[in-house]
KOLGULO-442257 format. One record per residue (C-alpha): residue in one letter; chain; x negated, y, z negated. Coordinates in nm, 2 decimals. Layout:
N
- res,chain,u,v,w
- A,A,X,Y,Z
...
END
This chain:
95
- res,chain,u,v,w
- M,A,0.48,2.64,0.14
- A,A,0.14,2.49,0.01
- P,A,0.23,2.25,-0.26
- S,A,0.04,2.42,-0.51
- D,A,0.26,2.75,-0.44
- I,A,0.60,2.53,-0.45
- Q,A,0.49,2.40,-0.81
- A,A,0.41,2.76,-0.92
- T,A,0.72,2.90,-0.75
- F,A,1.02,2.63,-0.84
- F,A,0.86,2.38,-1.04
- N,A,0.81,2.60,-1.39
- G,A,1.14,2.53,-1.57
- Q,A,1.30,2.84,-1.45
- P,A,1.68,2.74,-1.30
- F,A,1.72,2.84,-0.92
- T,A,2.00,2.82,-0.70
- A,A,2.03,2.56,-0.42
- S,A,2.28,2.51,-0.11
- T,A,2.33,2.21,0.10
- V,A,2.39,2.26,0.44
- D,A,2.76,2.22,0.37
- G,A,2.79,2.46,0.16
- T,A,2.76,2.28,-0.19
- Q,A,2.57,2.51,-0.44
- F,A,2.36,2.34,-0.75
- K,A,2.18,2.50,-1.04
- M,A,1.84,2.34,-0.98
- T,A,1.57,2.30,-1.29
- F,A,1.24,2.13,-1.21
- T,A,1.00,2.13,-1.51
- A,A,0.61,2.08,-1.52
- D,A,0.62,1.75,-1.66
- G,A,0.80,1.59,-1.34
- K,A,1.13,1.59,-1.40
- M,A,1.44,1.76,-1.25
- I,A,1.84,1.81,-1.28
- R,A,2.09,1.97,-1.06
- E,A,2.40,2.09,-1.20
- P,A,2.70,2.18,-0.97
- L,A,2.81,2.52,-0.96
- A,A,3.19,2.44,-0.86
- H,A,3.40,2.17,-0.86
- T,A,3.22,2.01,-0.61
- G,A,2.89,1.80,-0.61
- Y,A,2.78,1.60,-0.93
- R,A,2.51,1.64,-1.21
- N,A,2.19,1.41,-1.18
- N,A,1.87,1.37,-1.28
- G,A,1.56,1.27,-1.16
- T,A,1.20,1.30,-1.09
- W,A,0.95,1.51,-0.83
- K,A,0.59,1.49,-0.72
- L,A,0.39,1.70,-0.49
- D,A,0.26,1.52,-0.18
- A,A,0.01,1.68,0.08
- K,A,0.27,1.85,0.27
- G,A,0.55,1.93,0.01
- F,A,0.70,1.77,-0.23
- C,A,0.90,1.43,-0.29
- T,A,1.17,1.36,-0.52
- T,A,1.37,1.01,-0.61
- W,A,1.72,1.09,-0.82
- K,A,1.90,0.86,-1.02
- Q,A,2.03,0.56,-0.81
- A,A,1.87,0.69,-0.48
- K,A,1.55,0.64,-0.30
- P,A,1.25,0.86,-0.28
- S,A,1.26,1.14,-0.03
- C,A,0.99,1.38,0.10
- F,A,1.02,1.76,0.17
- T,A,0.87,2.08,0.29
- I,A,0.96,2.43,0.19
- I,A,0.95,2.74,0.46
- A,A,1.01,3.09,0.34
- H,A,1.33,3.24,0.49
- G,A,1.36,3.56,0.42
- E,A,1.32,3.72,0.08
- N,A,1.36,3.49,-0.21
- K,A,1.50,3.25,0.03
- W,A,1.35,2.92,0.12
- S,A,1.46,2.64,0.35
- V,A,1.39,2.29,0.19
- Q,A,1.33,2.08,0.54
- K,A,1.33,1.70,0.57
- D,A,1.17,1.62,0.90
- A,A,1.20,1.93,1.06
- T,A,1.59,1.91,0.96
- V,A,1.71,2.21,0.72
- V,A,1.89,2.01,0.43
- A,A,1.92,2.30,0.16
- T,A,1.84,2.67,0.11
- W,A,1.69,2.77,-0.21
- I,A,1.76,3.11,-0.40
- K,A,1.57,3.28,-0.66
END
């Protein structure tokens, strides 16, 4: 996905579900002002907040107490996307 499409689809304040490769699920909310929050949907995972920004290929995030990381997003079915870091799938986003 182009960075502008990522922003229009996901970074608009509307929550969506993210699943890590180990199956942990979060409610994710990215707001237009560059802030983000994740909330676990079960007893695993932890709540966190941070910031996001677009880059030339996708987007970068900086979670509280973590180093920045950059990602790309690839469509993976209807209303489903793979989030990749260095060509490795790290999460699936469902909207």
